[in-house]
C-alpha positions as CSV (number, residue, x, y, z in Angstrom):
1,M,100.4,100.9,86.0
2,E,100.2,103.7,88.6
3,L,102.1,103.3,91.8
4,I,100.1,104.1,94.9
5,G,102.2,104.2,98.1
6,N,105.8,103.6,98.8
7,K,107.4,100.9,96.5
8,E,109.7,99.8,99.3
9,T,106.8,98.8,101.6
10,F,103.1,97.9,101.2
11,H,101.7,99.5,98.0
12,F,99.3,99.1,95.1
13,L,99.8,99.2,91.3
14,V,96.7,100.2,89.5
15,G,96.2,99.7,85.8
16,R,95.0,102.7,83.7
17,E,92.3,100.9,81.7
18,C,88.8,100.1,83.0
19,R,86.8,97.4,81.2
20,D,83.3,96.4,82.1
21,Q,83.7,97.6,85.7
22,S,87.0,95.7,86.1
23,R,90.5,97.0,86.4
24,E,93.9,95.6,87.0
25,V,95.1,96.1,90.6
26,G,98.3,94.6,91.9
27,I,99.0,94.6,95.7
28,F,102.6,94.3,96.8
29,Y,105.0,94.4,99.7
30,G,108.3,95.7,98.3
31,N,108.9,93.5,95.2
32,V,106.8,90.6,96.5
33,S,103.4,90.3,94.7
34,L,100.5,89.6,97.2
35,T,98.3,89.0,94.1
36,P,100.5,86.9,91.8
37,H,97.7,84.9,90.0
38,D,94.8,87.4,89.7
39,Q,95.1,91.1,89.4
40,S,91.7,91.8,87.8
41,V,89.2,93.3,90.2
42,Y,85.5,93.9,90.0
43,L,85.4,97.5,90.9
44,P,82.1,97.8,92.8
45,Q,82.9,94.9,95.1
46,F,86.6,95.8,95.5
47,I,85.9,99.4,96.4
48,H,83.2,98.3,98.9
49,S,85.7,95.9,100.6
50,L,88.4,98.6,100.7
51,R,85.9,100.9,102.4
52,I,85.0,98.3,105.0
53,E,88.7,97.8,105.9
54,L,89.3,101.5,105.9
55,D,86.5,102.0,108.3
56,E,87.9,99.3,110.6
57,I,91.3,101.0,110.6
58,L,89.9,104.5,111.2
59,N,87.7,103.3,114.0
60,N,90.3,100.9,115.5
61,R,87.8,98.1,115.2
62,I,89.6,95.4,113.3
63,N,87.6,92.2,112.7
64,P,88.1,89.6,115.4
65,D,90.5,87.5,113.4
66,G,92.6,90.5,112.3
67,F,92.2,89.7,108.7
68,I,93.0,92.4,106.1
69,L,93.1,92.4,102.3
70,D,89.9,90.4,102.3
71,L,89.1,92.1,99.0
72,G,87.6,89.3,96.9
73,P,89.1,86.7,94.6
74,T,92.0,88.9,93.7
75,T,93.5,88.5,97.1
76,D,92.9,84.8,97.6
77,D,96.6,84.1,97.0
78,C,97.7,85.9,100.2
79,S,96.6,85.6,103.8
80,A,97.1,88.9,105.5
81,R,96.5,90.1,109.1
82,I,96.7,93.4,110.8
83,E,97.2,94.5,114.4
84,L,96.9,98.2,115.4
85,I,99.5,99.1,118.0
86,G,99.4,102.7,119.0
87,A,100.0,104.8,116.0
88,D,101.2,101.9,113.9
89,A,99.8,99.0,112.0
90,K,101.6,95.7,112.2
91,L,100.9,93.8,109.0
92,S,101.8,90.2,108.2
93,F,101.5,88.6,104.8
94,E,101.7,84.8,104.2
95,V,102.9,84.3,100.7
96,N,104.7,81.7,98.6
97,A,103.4,78.6,100.3
98,G,104.0,79.6,103.9
99,E,106.6,82.4,103.8
100,V,105.6,85.1,106.2
101,I,106.5,88.8,105.8
102,V,105.9,91.1,108.8
103,T,106.2,94.8,108.6
104,T,105.0,97.9,110.6
105,V,103.7,101.0,108.9
106,P,102.2,104.1,110.4
107,T,98.4,103.8,110.5
108,T,98.2,107.2,108.8
109,Y,100.1,105.7,105.9
110,L,97.7,102.9,105.6
111,V,94.7,105.2,105.8
112,K,96.1,107.5,103.1
113,L,96.9,104.5,100.9
114,Y,93.4,103.1,101.1
115,Q,91.8,106.5,100.6
116,R,94.0,107.2,97.5
117,V,93.2,103.7,96.0
118,I,89.5,104.2,96.6
119,K,89.5,107.7,95.1
120,I,91.3,106.5,91.9
121,L,89.1,103.5,91.5
122,E,85.9,105.4,92.1
123,C,86.7,107.9,89.3
124,E,86.8,105.0,87.0
125,N,83.7,103.4,88.3
126,A,81.5,106.5,88.1
């Protein structure tokens, strides 16, 4: 698995193997898995969803409910929201039957994180 981002905060772990347009992708906050039950993603759909969220962040036009990580079945285990505040992104993750984790990261970190994940997954999906 390849670590993308800072392991102490919001990050992705991407598997090295691609099979039939699917790949293992884990999403984490620190050591808490945001995708504990399903880490297999269908690459075309997952990349498309990442691009939509990246566009929302870049254009400061988050969906009205503030949802993030709406990336398909893989992220059904976690409810996540985002609020852009100045140069920062406030993220909240509801995990483990109601436990809420709230963190703030620079928006630039989030943009670079999404861009890197997309780039890595696109190479495998070409």
